[in-house]
C-alpha positions in Angstrom: -96.2 64.5 13.4 -95.1 68.1 13.3 -96.5 68.8 16.8 -94.7 65.8 18.3 -91.4 67.0 16.9 -92.0 70.5 18.2 -92.8 69.2 21.6 -89.5 67.1 21.6 -87.5 70.2 20.7 -89.0 72.2 23.5 -88.2 69.4 26.0 -84.5 69.3 24.8 -84.2 73.1 25.0 -85.5 73.0 28.5 -83.1 70.3 29.5 -80.1 72.3 28.1 -81.3 75.4 29.9 -81.7 73.7 33.2 -78.0 73.9 34.4 -78.0 77.7 33.8 -81.3 77.9 35.7 -79.9 75.9 38.5 -76.6 77.9 38.5 -78.5 80.9 39.7 -82.2 81.2 39.4 -83.4 84.8 38.8 -84.2 86.3 42.2 -83.0 83.2 44.0 -80.1 82.9 46.5 -76.5 82.4 45.1 -75.5 78.8 44.7 -73.4 77.3 47.5 -69.8 76.3 46.5 -66.7 75.1 48.4 -63.7 77.4 48.1 -60.1 77.2 49.3 -56.6 78.6 48.8 -54.3 76.6 46.5 -51.6 74.5 48.2 -48.3 76.3 48.0 -45.2 74.3 49.1 -41.8 73.1 47.9 -42.2 70.3 45.4 -40.2 68.3 42.9 -41.9 67.3 39.6 -41.5 63.7 38.6 -41.4 62.1 35.2 -42.3 58.4 34.7 -40.7 55.8 32.3 -41.1 52.1 31.8 -38.0 50.0 32.2 -36.8 46.5 33.0 -34.8 44.9 35.8 -31.5 43.3 34.9 -29.0 41.3 37.0 -25.7 43.0 37.8 -24.0 39.6 37.3 -25.1 36.8 35.0 -23.1 33.6 34.3 -23.7 30.7 32.0 -22.1 27.8 33.8 -20.2 25.6 31.4 -17.8 22.6 31.8 -14.1 23.5 31.5 -13.1 19.8 31.1 -14.6 16.9 29.2 -16.0 13.9 31.0 -19.1 12.2 32.4 -21.2 14.1 34.8 -21.0 12.2 38.1 -22.8 14.4 40.7 -25.1 17.5 41.0 -24.9 19.3 44.4 -27.7 21.9 44.3 -31.4 22.2 44.2 -33.0 23.9 41.2 -33.7 27.6 42.0 -31.6 27.6 45.2 -29.4 30.5 46.3 -25.7 29.7 45.9 -22.5 31.3 47.1 -19.3 31.9 45.3 -17.1 28.8 45.5 -19.9 26.3 46.1 -19.4 23.0 44.2 -22.3 22.7 41.8 -21.3 19.8 39.6 -18.7 17.0 39.8 -17.3 15.5 36.6 -15.7 12.0 36.9 -12.4 12.9 38.5 -10.6 9.6 38.1 -9.0 10.2 34.7 -7.8 13.7 35.8 -6.5 12.3 39.1 -4.5 9.7 37.2 -3.1 12.4 34.9 -2.2 14.4 37.9 -0.3 11.5 39.6 1.5 10.9 36.3 2.5 14.5 36.0 3.8 14.4 39.6 5.9 11.3 38.8 7.3 12.9 35.7 8.3 15.9 37.7 10.1 13.7 40.3 11.9 11.9 37.5 12.9 15.1 35.8 14.3 16.5 39.1 16.3 13.3 39.6 17.9 13.7 36.2 18.6 17.4 36.9 20.3 16.5 40.2 22.5 13.9 38.5 23.4 16.2 35.6 24.3 19.0 38.0 26.6 16.7 40.0 28.1 15.4 36.8 28.8 19.0 35.7 30.4 20.0 38.9 32.7 16.9 38.7 33.7 17.9 35.1 34.4 21.5 36.1 36.7 20.3 38.9 38.6 17.9 36.6 38.8 20.6 33.9 40.8 22.9 36.3 43.5 20.2 36.6 43.5 19.5 32.8 42.3 16.0 33.4 39.2 16.4 31.1 38.7 18.2 27.9 36.6 21.4 27.5 34.3 19.6 25.1 33.3 17.0 27.7 32.7 19.8 30.2 30.5 21.7 27.6 28.5 18.5 26.9 27.8 18.0 30.6 26.8 21.6 31.0 24.4 21.1 28.1 23.0 18.0 29.7 22.4 19.9 33.0 20.6 22.7 31.1 18.4 20.2 29.3 17.6 18.5 32.6 16.6 21.9 34.0 14.3 22.5 31.0 12.8 19.1 31.5 12.0 20.0 35.1 10.4 23.3 34.0 8.3 21.4 31.5 7.3 18.8 34.0 6.2 21.5 36.5 4.1 23.2 33.8 2.5 19.8 33.0 1.8 19.3 36.7 0.1 22.7 36.9 -2.0 21.9 33.9 -3.0 18.5 35.3 -3.8 20.2 38.6 -6.0 22.7 36.9 -7.9 20.0 35.0 -8.3 18.0 38.2 -9.7 21.2 39.9 -12.0 22.0 37.0 -13.6 18.6 37.3 -15.4 20.3 40.2 -17.6 23.0 38.7 -17.9 25.8 41.3 -20.2 28.9 41.4 -18.2 32.0 40.2 -20.7 34.4 41.9 -23.3 34.8 44.6 -26.8 34.5 43.3 -29.8 32.4 42.5 -29.2 29.3 40.3 -31.5 28.2 37.5 -32.5 24.6 36.7 -30.0 21.9 35.8 -29.7 21.5 32.0 -27.8 18.2 32.1 -28.5 15.2 34.3 -26.0 12.9 35.9 -24.5 10.3 33.6 -24.3 12.5 30.5 -21.0 13.5 28.9 -20.1 17.2 29.0 -17.8 18.8 26.5 -15.2 21.5 27.4 -16.6 25.1 26.9 -19.6 23.7 24.9 -22.0 22.1 27.3 -24.0 24.7 29.3 -24.9 23.2 32.7 -27.1 26.0 34.2 -27.2 29.8 34.7 -26.8 32.0 37.7 -27.9 35.6 38.3 -27.2 37.9 41.1 -30.2 39.5 42.8 -29.0 42.0 45.4 -28.5 44.7 44.3 -30.1 44.7 40.9 -30.1 47.0 37.9 -33.1 48.9 36.5 -32.6 50.1 32.9 -34.8 52.5 30.9 -34.5 55.0 28.1 -35.5 58.7 27.8 -35.9 60.8 24.7 -33.2 63.3 23.9 -35.4 66.4 24.7 -36.0 65.1 28.2 -32.4 64.1 28.6 -31.2 67.6 27.8 -33.7 68.9 30.4 -32.3 66.5 33.1 -28.8 67.3 32.1 -29.5 71.0 32.7 -31.6 70.7 35.9 -30.0 67.6 37.6 -26.6 67.4 36.0 -26.9 63.8 34.9 -24.5 62.7 32.2 -22.0 65.3 33.3 -19.9 63.0 35.4 -21.9 63.1 38.7 -23.2 59.5 38.3 -19.6 58.3 37.8 -18.4 60.0 41.0 -21.0 58.4 43.3 -23.4 61.3 43.4 -26.3 59.4 41.9 -29.9 60.8 41.5 -32.4 59.1 43.8 -35.4 57.5 42.0 -38.5 55.5 42.9 -39.8 52.4 41.1 -43.3 50.8 41.1 -43.6 47.2 40.1 -46.4 46.0 37.8 -49.7 46.3 39.5 -48.5 48.7 42.2 -50.3 52.0 42.5 -47.3 53.7 44.2 -43.6 53.2 44.0 -42.3 50.8 46.7 -38.6 50.5 45.7 -35.8 53.1 46.1 -32.8 53.3 43.8 -30.0 55.5 42.6 -29.4 56.6 39.0 -25.7 55.8 38.6 -25.2 55.3 34.9 -25.9 57.3 31.8 -24.8 55.9 28.4 -22.2 57.8 26.4 -24.3 58.4 23.2 -27.9 58.8 22.0 -29.2 56.0 19.9 -29.4 57.2 16.3 -32.3 55.0 15.3 -34.6 55.8 18.3 -33.4 59.2 19.5 -33.2 57.9 23.1 -30.4 57.4 25.6 -30.0 54.6 28.1 -30.1 55.3 31.8 -29.6 52.8 34.6 -30.3 52.8 38.3 -29.1 50.4 41.1 -31.8 49.1 43.3 -31.5 47.3 46.7 -33.2 43.9 46.6 -32.3 42.3 49.9 -35.4 40.2 50.0 -34.9 38.9 46.5 -38.5 39.8 45.6 -37.5 41.5 42.3 -36.5 39.1 39.6 -34.4 40.0 36.5 -36.7 40.6 33.5 -39.6 42.2 35.4 -41.0 45.5 34.2 -41.4 48.5 36.4 -42.3 52.2 36.2 -39.6 54.6 37.4 -40.4 58.0 38.8 -37.4 60.3 38.5 -37.1 64.0 39.5 -37.7 66.3 36.5 -36.8 69.5 38.3 -34.9 71.0 41.2 -37.1 71.8 44.3 -39.3 74.8 43.8 -42.3 76.5 45.3 -45.3 75.0 43.5 -48.9 76.1 43.3 -51.2 73.1 43.4 -55.0 72.5 43.2 -57.4 69.5 43.0 -58.2 68.3 39.6 -62.0 68.9 40.3 -61.2 72.6 40.6 -60.2 72.8 36.9 -62.9 73.4 34.3 -62.7 73.4 30.5 -63.5 76.2 28.1 -63.1 74.8 24.6 -59.4 74.1 24.3 -58.5 76.1 27.4 -58.4 75.1 31.1 -59.8 77.6 33.6 -60.1 78.0 37.3 -63.0 80.0 38.9 -61.8 82.7 41.4 -64.1 84.1 44.0 -63.8 87.7 45.1 -64.5 89.2 48.6 -68.0 90.1 47.5 -68.6 86.5 46.2 -68.3 87.4 42.5 -66.9 84.7 40.3 -64.2 85.3 37.6 -62.6 82.8 35.3 -58.8 82.5 35.1 -56.9 80.7 32.3 -54.3 78.4 33.7 -51.5 76.2 32.3 -51.5 72.7 33.9 -48.5 70.7 34.9 -48.2 67.1 36.2 -49.7 65.7 39.4 -47.8 65.8 42.6 -49.1 64.1 45.8 -52.6 64.0 44.3 -52.8 67.6 43.3 -52.4 69.2 39.9 -49.5 71.6 39.5 -50.4 75.0 38.0 -47.5 76.2 35.9 -49.0 79.5 35.0 -52.1 81.5 35.9 -52.2 81.4 39.7 -49.9 83.0 42.3 -51.2 80.9 45.2 -53.0 83.6 47.3 -56.3 83.4 45.3 -59.6 81.9 46.5 -60.7 79.3 44.1 -63.8 77.1 43.7 -62.8 73.5 44.5 -66.3 71.9 44.6 -69.3 73.0 42.6 -67.8 74.4 39.5 -70.8 73.2 37.5 -73.0 75.7 39.5 -71.0 78.8 38.8 -70.5 81.1 35.8 -68.3 84.2 35.4 -69.8 87.4 36.7 -72.3 85.6 38.9 -72.3 85.6 42.7 -71.9 82.5 44.9 -72.2 81.7 48.5 -68.7 80.3 49.4 -67.9 77.8 52.1 -64.2 78.0 52.9 -62.0 74.9 53.6 -58.3 74.4 54.0 -56.7 71.9 51.6 -54.2 69.4 53.2 -50.6 69.6 52.1 -50.9 66.2 50.4 -54.0 64.6 48.9 -52.6 61.1 48.7 
């Protein structure tokens, strides 16, 4: 039993020592590795946040007069234009009320005409002393009352005309309509019965929140929240829909809320996104990529060139004589498929980009040089 355990330990120790043996066998040739210069070019770091699309305009279509629903003039889910007649409520009662109001106005105007003529006659007779001042005042009062009756009749006619017009329910905006919520033959109640909803689709809003630390960073580097968004100088952003590997939609950050939410420590940001094809629907989620910095000269390397040394991240540098040295680096985000190096590299070094497992500090390697493309994606 003891011999078997000893043999197992020997096998495990040999396996652990194998990588070091392969890295550079004593007296053997230096291991071959691929080396390259870091990519150095102007970049803009991007931060990503999850948000939701919202319509710029949203309307709950309700009846503005009471009556029986007579006709529906749209197909569920269709695109409608402002002014399109969507529903028709039985118009006969409102047409009768309109005609009655028109007749009342005609009658009031006739009384006004008679009272004005009567007043003029009284004023003429009053000059010759053939009629008392009291009679003249009475006829003047009658004329003024008749004028008030005409004004009242005109107001009643306008109200009747409004009710008659409201019996045709029209779309107040351009957009896509939902399903009908009431079918023909049902009674609808003024301001209570919701008939359907309409949302605008092009353009569309994308809303998301950022933490206050990030917001202060953006406010300093991009100037958001300082009035630029309100003066038409919005920040360009990119949005990827659910399931998309890369952003496919362009937008403009044009609104920053006026306060940080006390309960969450975040602030609301909103972008406007073109949606001419109507593909994006309100309520969808997306991932926004927004610039986190101003343009700067960045040093970037492939992720496979980064090795770990406990809690540190290192990059292997290769000298002119092929000697390897380790360099601690501070990593940033990924840009165009490369890892941004915030600290540790200047950009003129020669680094190991393939074969890091075969090298160790102080050893020599046989480098094969390549040139990294400006973008890895």
